[in-house]
N, C-alpha and C positions, 0 to 999 in steps of 0.2 A: 133338629138335632142328629150327628152323627151317633149310631147306636152301635159301638163294635161288636156287639153279637150278633145284630142283624146283619149288618155286614158281612164278617165271620159267616155265617149259614149263606147268606148270599152267594159267596166266592165260591163254596163249597159246589152247592147247589149247579154253581157256572161250569164247576170241575168236572163232574155227573154229567152234566147235560153235553160239555162240549171238551173232549180232554184238549184242547189248543186253546191260544189266550182270548179267540175271540168273545165267547159272554162273558169271560170276566172283564176282560176291557169294558163291556160296557156298563158291569158294576163299578167298577173303579174308576168311569167319566163320571157317570152319576153320584156318587159321593164328592168327588173335586168341584164335581157346580156349584157347590154349595160351599164354599172356603169357612166362614162363618160356623156351620153350623162342625167342620170335620176340627174346628179348632176349638170348640164349647164341649164337643165329645173328649178330643183328645189331650186339651188343655194348647197353652199356646207353650213353641220351644222357648227351652229356659237357656238348650246348649245342643252342642253337636253332639249326635247319638244313633247308634242302632236299636231300637227301641226293638223286641220281636213281641208280637202282637197275637199272633198266632201261626201252631207249628207241628205239620204231621209229614208223614212221608210223601203225601202228592201235594201238599200246597204249603205254604211260608207267607204271611202275613207281617211286614214291616211297617216301620214308625220310621224313616229315616228323616233326620235334620243335620243339615251340611253346614259348618261354620262357614262366615264370611269370605272370601278368597280359598276355600279349601277344595284341593283337588285329590284326586283319587287315581292313579295311574292306570293304564288302561288293564281290562279284565275278563273274563266270560264269565257265565253261569252256569252253561250246561245245560240249559231249561229256558223256557219261554220266562219272562218277565211282562210286567204290565206298571209301567209308575204314572203317578197321578199326583201331579201339585195342587199343594191345599197353600201355601206361600211363599212366596219368591220366584227363585230362576233355579233351573238347574240344565247347564250346557251339556250336551254329551257331542264326544268325539266320536264318529263310528272309522271302528278298522277293520282291513281287512289282510289276512294271513296273504305273504308275499308266494307268489307259486315253487314248487321246490326249493327252499328256502333252507339249506343243514341246519341253520339257526334256529328256526321256526320264527320269522323275524313279521314283521307286519308294518303296513304302510296308513298313513289317515285316508277315508273311501269316501266322508260326507260328514256333516254337522247338523244339529237340530237344536234349539234350544228352545224348552218348554218352561211355559209362565203359570202364572193359578190358574186353576180350570183345566188346564191341558192335560192328556193322556197319550203317551207314549207306548206301542205294543215294541215288542225286541223277542227277534227269534232266539230259537235255540245254541245258534251259531253266533250271534254277534257279540264282538268281542269292542267294547267302549271305556272311553274316560267321562270321570263325569266331574264336571267343573259348576263351585255355587260363585259367578262373577258379583254378588252381588255382597254388601259393606253389614250385610243381615243374616240372622238366618233362613234356611231353606226348609219350608215340611216336605215331605212327597211321603206316601202308603206307595211300597213297593208292594205287590202280591210277584209269588214264582212260582209254577207250576212242578214242582218238586220240595223235596227236604232240602232250602240251602246252606242249613248247616251239615248236613252229611254227604255232599254233593262234592268229590277230591273235583279244584278246575284251578286255574291260570290264570295269572298273572305276568304282565308285558314290565322290562326296566323300561324306564322313561325317556334315559337317554339314548341304549343302545336299541331296545325295542325285541329284546330277546325274548324270550319266552322263558318263564320259570311259575314251577306251582307259588298257586295264591299262599300268601303269608297272612290269616289272620292278623295276627301279631303287630306288623307292620301297617297293616290299616286300621288297626283299632288307636296305633302311638298316632296314629296324622290326626285320630278325632279330638285325642286328649290334646296333645299341640295346639288345634282351631280353636279349643273349648278354653285354655292356658291364650290365647292372642286375644279372643275374642273377652274375657275377663279381665286382661289389663288395659285393653282401650274402654271399655265400660268403666273399669276404676278411674279413667285417664279422664276422663268426659264429663 
């Protein structure tokens, strides 16, 4: 079974040994290789949410649960990250900044779909959009190489693709809207 205290200590040791994402990726990959163990340790996802599991200046560990059909607009983290899926699927669109664009716009540069047991590192400068393409909740462990909550970052308008400061309230509202839609669907079935 997934042991959060042990996982956290393993991530902390990985960051001490290698400040890049490499060693941490191995820790996350080992954890999500046993989805049933993670579900037993963290609990079955019940609602879309961002659950803080560990937070320090050099490391943040989150349990992110995406609602069915939920999409989060393009954003960056300005620190490396490792994403490990323990249930469901997370589709990522990778973006790149347009060179010499005064509006700080972006263009699509690639995509990757991550499923159960898969792990993906994200570099410090990655910009991505996340979508849960499924009709059920998706659960992922996200590990960040820094203070996720104190680092100012950006998001991009999904229509104009123009950069703006990241708006936490807008993102959290997306989680609540996903929960309302999920709960209504569950009541109807």
